[in-house]
NULUM-640228 format. One record per residue (C-alpha): residue in one letter; x, y, z negated. Coordinates in steps of 0.1 Angstrom, whole numbers, padded with zeros to 4 digits, always signed. Layout:
BEGIN
aXYZ;...
//
This chain:
BEGIN
m+0000+0000+0000;l+0013+0035+0009;d+0001+0068-0004;d+0008+0104+0007;i-0005+0097+0042;v-0042+0104+0038;e-0063+0111+0006;e-0059+0076-0008;p-0035+0047-0007;v-0037+0026+0025;k-0025-0008+0036;i+0000-0009+0064;n+0008-0043+0080;y+0042-0047+0095;t+0069-0071+0107;d+0104-0067+0094;e+0130-0091+0109;g+0167-0091+0115;t+0196-0070+0101;g+0217-0040+0112;t+0207-0008+0129;p+0169-0003+0125;i+0146-0001+0155;i+0109+0007+0149;l+0085-0006+0175;l+0052+0014+0178;h+0022+0003+0198;g-0007+0022+0214;i-0045+0016+0219;p-0061-0009+0222;t-0033-0030+0209;w-0013-0037+0177;s+0022-0049+0169;y+0014-0082+0185;l+0023-0064+0218;y+0060-0070+0208;r+0057-0108+0201;e+0081-0116+0230;v+0105-0087+0223;i+0111-0091+0185;p+0129-0124+0188;r+0152-0109+0214;l+0160-0078+0194;k+0163-0092+0159;q+0195-0109+0169;d+0213-0075+0169;y+0190-0051+0150;r+0167-0048+0121;v+0133-0047+0139;i+0103-0031+0122;a+0069-0033+0140;p+0040-0018+0121;d+0004-0017+0129;l-0007+0019+0131;l-0033+0030+0106;g-0067+0017+0116;y-0051-0007+0141;g-0043-0044+0140;w-0043-0058+0105;s-0035-0024+0088;d-0062-0007+0069;q-0094-0006+0089;r-0117+0011+0065;d-0140+0038+0079;r-0127+0066+0056;f-0096+0083+0071;d-0082+0101+0101;r-0064+0080+0127;s-0049+0108+0148;i-0013+0107+0162;r-0003+0133+0136;v-0014+0110+0108;q+0004+0081+0125;a+0036+0102+0125;k+0032+0107+0087;m+0027+0070+0083;v+0059+0062+0101;l+0080+0085+0079;r+0063+0072+0048;l+0070+0036+0058;m+0106+0044+0065;d+0108+0059+0030;d+0093+0028+0015;l+0117+0005+0034;g+0147+0027+0025;i+0154+0037+0061;d+0169+0071+0064;k+0173+0071+0102;a+0160+0048+0130;s+0156+0045+0167;i+0120+0043+0177;a+0103+0027+0207;g+0068+0039+0215;h+0040+0029+0239;d+0009+0048+0249;i-0003+0070+0219;a+0028+0060+0200;g+0047+0081+0225;g+0028+0111+0212;v+0038+0100+0177;g+0074+0098+0188;l+0073+0133+0203;i+0060+0147+0170;l+0087+0129+0150;s+0114+0141+0174;l+0103+0177+0169;e+0093+0177+0133;a+0118+0152+0117;p+0147+0150+0142;e+0171+0141+0113;r+0152+0108+0109;i+0154+0098+0146;d+0185+0083+0162;k+0172+0076+0197;m+0138+0074+0213;v+0125+0048+0239;f+0092+0057+0255;f+0072+0035+0279;n+0040+0045+0296;i+0032+0071+0270;v+0006+0098+0266;a+0019+0133+0272;y+0007+0167+0284;d-0030+0162+0292;s-0027+0127+0306;w-0051+0112+0281;p-0075+0100+0268;i-0086+0080+0298;e-0123+0076+0306;d-0125+0040+0292;m-0112+0051+0258;l-0134+0082+0258;m-0164+0059+0263;m-0151+0035+0236;g-0150+0064+0211;h-0186+0073+0216;p-0206+0067+0183;s-0230+0045+0201;k-0203+0019+0207;k-0204+0008+0171;n-0237-0009+0180;k-0221-0030+0207;s-0220-0067+0199;l-0187-0085+0193;i-0191-0103+0226;e-0194-0070+0244;i-0163-0057+0227;e-0144-0089+0235;g-0155-0085+0272;f-0144-0049+0273;l-0109-0057+0259;t-0105-0088+0280;k-0113-0069+0312;a-0089-0041+0302;y-0060-0065+0300;e-0069-0086+0330;d-0073-0055+0352;m-0040-0039+0340;f-0016-0068+0341;s+0009-0066+0370;n+0029-0097+0360;e-0001-0120+0357;e+0017-0151+0346;q+0025-0133+0313;l-0012-0128+0306;t-0015-0161+0288;d-0046-0172+0269;t-0025-0171+0237;f-0015-0135+0242;l-0050-0123+0252;q-0067-0139+0223;g-0040-0127+0199;i-0040-0091+0211;i-0078-0087+0208;s-0082-0107+0176;p-0083-0078+0151;y-0111-0060+0170;v-0135-0089+0175;q-0148-0089+0140;e-0172-0063+0125;q-0148-0041+0106;g-0123-0042+0134;k-0149-0034+0160;l-0159-0002+0142;s-0122+0006+0136;l-0115+0004+0173;v-0143+0029+0180;r-0129+0053+0154;n-0094+0049+0168;a-0107+0058+0202;a-0127+0088+0188;a-0095+0101+0172;l-0077+0105+0206;n-0071+0142+0211;t-0054+0158+0241;n-0047+0189+0221;h-0021+0170+0200;t+0002+0166+0230;t-0006+0198+0250;a+0004+0217+0219;l+0039+0200+0222;t+0044+0207+0259;y+0063+0240+0255;k+0084+0225+0228;l+0097+0195+0248;p+0129+0212+0258;k+0138+0215+0221;i+0137+0178+0215;e+0172+0167+0202;p+0173+0129+0202;p+0183+0111+0234;v+0153+0096+0252;l+0150+0066+0275;l+0119+0062+0296;l+0110+0027+0307;w+0080+0031+0330;g+0058+0003+0344;t+0050+0019+0378;e+0019-0002+0384;d+0001+0016+0355;p-0030+0035+0367;w-0037+0048+0332;q-0004+0066+0327;p+0012+0071+0361;v+0049+0073+0367;e+0045+0109+0376;t+0041+0116+0339;g+0074+0100+0332;e+0090+0120+0360;q+0077+0152+0344;l+0091+0142+0310;e+0125+0135+0326;r+0125+0170+0338;d+0113+0186+0306;l+0134+0166+0280;p+0170+0178+0277;d+0186+0144+0272;c+0164+0119+0291;k+0168+0091+0316;l+0139+0074+0335;i+0140+0038+0346;r+0112+0026+0368;l+0100-0009+0362;d+0083-0018+0395;d+0071-0053+0383;a+0051-0040+0353;a+0020-0020+0345;p+0010-0008+0310;w+0020-0038+0289;v+0058-0036+0295;p+0070-0057+0265;q+0048-0086+0274;e+0052-0084+0312;v+0090-0080+0314;p+0103-0088+0279;d+0139-0097+0290;k+0143-0065+0310;f+0127-0044+0283;s+0149-0058+0256;a+0181-0056+0276;e+0175-0019+0284;i+0168-0011+0248;k+0200-0029+0237;a+0221-0011+0263;f+0206+0023+0252;v+0206+0019+0215;
//
């Protein structure tokens, strides 16, 4: 249980494996830390790998009584680092966790070694229409079967490397959200998506100090590679690597390449 994030202590679920230089792996929506199931075994050989579920996501606290915005998630990451005795870490972030990483890089640069972003939200690139619809209050009345169908279709439609979309991965990645509390938590997570939280950072991007590596699945229709290209221009120490054989779910689609690029960078 962690306090000092929202008004009351909250439970944060996380994986902590390996030893050495810490790397924190942050997921987006509608996923959880299970997104990194193929990557963690590859990285923990050389690093201490911490993969938390964001507040309201996965098996972290799902209660319907706190904010889930990316600003709150940034507070959660710093509080978790404090609790684990980590002064400084490299961070890899996907989707909304990229927004979390941008906030951390600007507001707590002394805690960040290097940043790895892949297919992240930035500027006004989000939220996408599907997530806006998922955040509508009426969605809390959808059945679990309907939620399962929505999530399954989202993954099936957005996988470029289809042989990596196994039944095990699909069932695992949607499992926290196909029970009643998880369903409502997913709706609240989607409702918390706020374009203003990244557009407010746009003019500050040239001030970001930590080096940044962008690993971008070019087959992603949600967060197109053009967003990565703009970030490469705006961030002072940034390199973009295009992954032409991946869409949004880079760690699951190309885990060997993803892990190798992180190791070479960090």
